[in-house]
N, C-alpha and C positions, 0 to 999 in steps of 0.2 A: 625380552628373555626367552630361552630357547630350552628346551628340554630333552632329557635322555634322547642319542640319535638313534639308538637301537630299538625301532619301534618292534615289541614283540607279534602285534596283533593287526591283521589287514583286514579281519570281517568280524562280525560280532554272530554269536550261535544262535540257535533256534529261540533257547529261554532268553537271552539277553533283546533280540526283538521285540518278544512278547513282553517283556519287564519293561524294557525303557520306549516304551510304543508311544508314548506321550511326548517324551523326549525328540524319538525320531520325527513326528507330524510338527515341533515345532523350529521355525525356521531359524532361527538364531543358534540352534544345535544341531538337529539333524541327524543322519545316518555318519560321516566324516566328524562331525563334532561327538559324536559320544564314543569314534573310535578314539578320541583325544583323551577324552574323561579315561578309557579302558586302558590307553597306554601309558596313564598319568600314575606318578605315585606321590603318595602322602606320608607325613610322616606325622602323628599327632603325640605331640609330649604331655603325658596327663593323660587320665582316664576318669577323672570327676568331675565336675558338675559341668564345664565348658565341653570337656571330651567326649562326653555321655551325648550329648545331641551333634558335635561334631563328627565323632564317629559314624553314628548310624545314620547321618544325611550323605557322608563320604560312598555309604555303601549301598544307601537306597539311590544314589546319584549314578553309580558304575565308575566309580574310581575302581583301576584294575589292583593296584598295591596298595595296602593300608598298615603302615606301622604305628605300634602303640608303645610308650615308654614308660613304664610306671611298677612300683616296687611296693604298692600298698594293697590293704587289703579291704575289703566293702566290710563294711560297718552297718549298722541300722539307720543312725543319723545321716549318711549319706543318701539314702533311699528318697529324700524328699526334694531333692535335684538331680541327682546322677540316674537318672535313669534311664540304662544301658543295663543298670544292675537290678537285680530281682531279690526278693526275702530269701529265696532257698539258692542265693550263692553268698548270703551274709557269712564272714570266714575266710571265701575265697581270694584269690589274687584278681586284683582288677584287672588284669591284663587277661586274665585265663577268663573270666565273665563276659568281659567285652568281647573278646574272640569268640565265645561260644555264642553269644547273640547275634553278631554280625554274621557269622554264617547262618545261624537260620534266616535272618532277613535278605541274604544275597550272598550265595554259595559261591558264586562268579568272581567275589573279591578276593584275592590273596592278602593273607593277615597276617604279618610278621611281629612278633612281641619282644620286647625286651624287661626281665625282670631285674631294673636296676634303676636308680637316679641317674639323671644326664647329669654330668659332673665333668671337671674339667679333662680329664684322664680319657673318657669315653664319649665324649661330644661331638668331636671333629668325625671320629672312626662311624658312628651312627648317623649322623646329619647326611654326610656324603652319599649318604645311597640313594636317597628320595628329593625327588624333584621341586617339593613345596612343604614347607615345613609350617605346622601350625603350633602356636603357642598357646597351650590349654594351662599351664603352671600357675603355683599358686602365692609366691615367693619373689622377690626382688632380683635376689643372688641370682635363681635360676633363670630370671627371663634376661639379665644380661649375659650371664654364660649362652646363654639361646642365639640371643641380638649377634654378639659377636662372632658366634661359630657361623653363622648365616654369613655374615659380612667377608671372612675368610675366607671362606667356601664359594661366597657369589649364591646364594640360593636365598629367594624371597621370600619372609617370613610375614604369616598373619598373626596378628597381633589381636588379644582379646582379654578383658578383665572385668571384674563384676565386684562389687558391693552393696550391701543392702538391695535397694531397688534401682540402684545405676549402674552404666556399665558402658564400657568404650573399644570399640574396632577400630583397626586401622591396619595398613599394609604396609610393612617394612622393605627396605632392599629390592625394590623391583626390578630398578633399572640402575645403571652406575651413578645418577646423581639423586636419585631416591633416599628419603631423609630414614633414620633408623630409630631405634629406642634412645640412644644417647642423644639426638635432637630433640625428643621429649623430655627427656630425663636426664641431664648431663651428668649428676649427682645422685648415687642412690640415697632415699629416703634414707633416715637414721633408723639403725635395727628396734623394730618394735614401735617406730611412732606412728604406722599404718596398723590398725588391726586386724587381724586374719578373721577368716568367716568364722570361726569357731567362736570368736570374743566378738565381734561385732554382728552376725549376722548374714545372713543372705536370702533374699527371694528366691524360691527353686524356681519359677519362669525365666527371671532374670538372664542364669546362665542358659539356659534351654535358648534363648533369645538371641543373644550374643552369639551363641556357637552354631547357631543357624544364618547368623549373617556370617562368620568367619567361613561356614562353606560355601556361602554364595561368594564373595571375592574370589578364593580357591576358584570355582566354578568359570569365574570371570576370568582370571588369570591363564587358564588353561586354553579356554575360548579363544582368548584376546577380542572381549567382548566388553561392551559397556563402559562407564564409568567405573573406575579401580579405584580404592580408597588410598592411592598412594600419594602422599604427600598432605593427606587429609585425614581428620581423628573423628567418629561418627559416635556422638556421646548423647545416650537415653538415659533419662529421669521417668521411671515405669511408674511411681508414684502418683506424679503429677502429667503424665505424657507428653513430655518436651523432648526433641528432639533438633540437634544441630550439630554443624557441622564446623571443624575447626580446621585450618589449616597450619602445617607444619613445614618450616625451610629446612633445609639441608644445610650442612656446617662442616666444611673436606676435615677439621681438624677432627671429627668425629668418625672420621673412615680411616684412620691410621692406624688399625690394629693388622698384627701381621700374624701376632701367636695369643694365644690364651694366658702366657704367663704377665704379658704386659698387664692386665688390669685384674689381677688375684685375687685385691682386698674387694672387687663388687662383686664376687662370688663367694666371700668368705660368709655364708649362711648355714645355720645347720640343717636346713632344707635341702642345702645344695651339695651337701657331704655325706659320703658314707660311714664317716669316722666321728665319734661324737665323746669326745672323754670323759663327760659327765655321766654315762651309762656305764655302771660296771655289770658284768654279765657271770653265770655261773654255768657251768660243763651240764649236762644231764647227768652223768655220772656220778658227778663231785655233788650234787642235789640229791642224790638217791642216797647217799652218804648218810648225809645230814638226817636227813627225812626218815631213816629207819634208825638210826642211831638217837637223837634229839629232836621228835616229833613234837614235845611241847616247848619247845625253844623254836617253832617255826611258824610263821604267819605266811600262807601261800595265797596270794590273791591272783583269781582268774578272771582276767579282765575282756574275756570273749563275752560276746551278746549272750542273756538268759537263755535262748533257745540253745544254744551249742552247749552251755552249761550242763542245763539239763537231761543232754543228749550223753552226754561223755564228760566225768569230772575226777579229777583226783580226790581221793578219800581224805577230809579235813580241810580240803579250800574253803574258798568264800568265794563268792560270784559279786565284782563289782566291776561293771562293763566299762570298757574305756573312754565310752562316752558320758561316764558319770563320774568319773574319778575324782574331777576338781567340785563335788558338791560338799558342802560347808561339812556336813553331816559325817559324810564317807573320809573326807579328809581328819576329823578330828578322831573319829575312831582309829585310822591306822597310826596318828601320833601317838597315841596312846599306849596303842599294843608294839610299837617300834620301842618304848622304855623297857622291854622285858622281853622282845621278841625280835628274830631277823626276819627281816620282810623279803619276799620273793613274789616275783609277778611272772606270770605263764600266759600263753595263749596257744593258738594251734602249732605255729612255726616258731616265734620267737619275734616277729617284726612287732606286732601289738604293743607286746610286753616291754621292748624296749622305750615305746611312745611313752608306755607307762611309767616306765623309771625314770625317765627324765622329765615327767612331770612332778612327780614326787619330789624328785632331788629340787625342783624350784622351791619346794614349800619344805627345805631341809627336811626331807624324809629319805632315809639311806635305804636303797634296795637294789637287789641284785635280778635281773633277767634271765629266764633258764635258755639256753642256747638249745633250739631244735624242737622247743614247743612240748606241747602236752604228748603229741604222739611218740616223740622220742622217750619220752619220760616213763609212759606205760608199757611201753614196749620193753625197757628195761626191770620195770616192776614187775613184769609177767615171768620175766625169766626166772 
């Protein structure tokens, strides 16, 4: 596996020589190895549980260019495992929170951010810019999409997944005959057959550990050192402290991917799509008109965290954080109110409120997410 031939740097600056001293004295890295790390680019898809430890250790290791793809916002319930984020970044974009933390840790690393979900329209464009791809996503539609894009572009893919106390790590598509995700899972699991972290739960340190092992594989790939998990899957059970290594064979049929339209059904996942027909939206201007003319006919649910709500809120709104929205008592209250009032959801900019409206629709509660969020609504109301 070869990386970009356009080497940008042929020396380490004074800060880097001091910062990476323990690497420079390590015979398997040394000065030349550290330059290889500096001249490599890694894309991390997802800035959540896995992405948090991956991004921190990529920066600490001295990777020269780090890309982050995510369009989600930091929530309080994330902080149990997403250690790159902090309490004071709740409500901020994860890519912004992560970028700020990385620059504090290592200002020598260049950070590129993409405020979007990886999808069939942008996957090839984004992935081709980087040498190594690290999958820190949380759903199968996205995982297959990343895998297939890497096959098309001939990019090595470092895979990680976590559920509960268990986790897996592997390296796909490292060489021409290397296995890929389709060799591990030829058919996508039935939608909703495997519970998400929010439904099943996850041990915070399990995402940290698997993320660290993903970075370990990235380092070995760049340095061409050690035994890489190519054709192997490392499986952890942290509850019983068991670890095993499984072997994976490559099937040529799983490499016959020429473009992303071949397997569109694999990517047909709500989490892998920017479009969701279940979500109804309303422009801030239109909401403002209803708010002024029919205030008694509106239930405005603010799904930001309590701290955000206490700092700034629309008069008459109620606070039900997104992480609490599926609690039985809250759902019963909203269902009752929906019989006599029109339900609206609001957050900082509109992303979390869309999630909230999607959740409510699953419980047959009609609502509309306010585009632009509280910042836009308050601006209109103040005029």
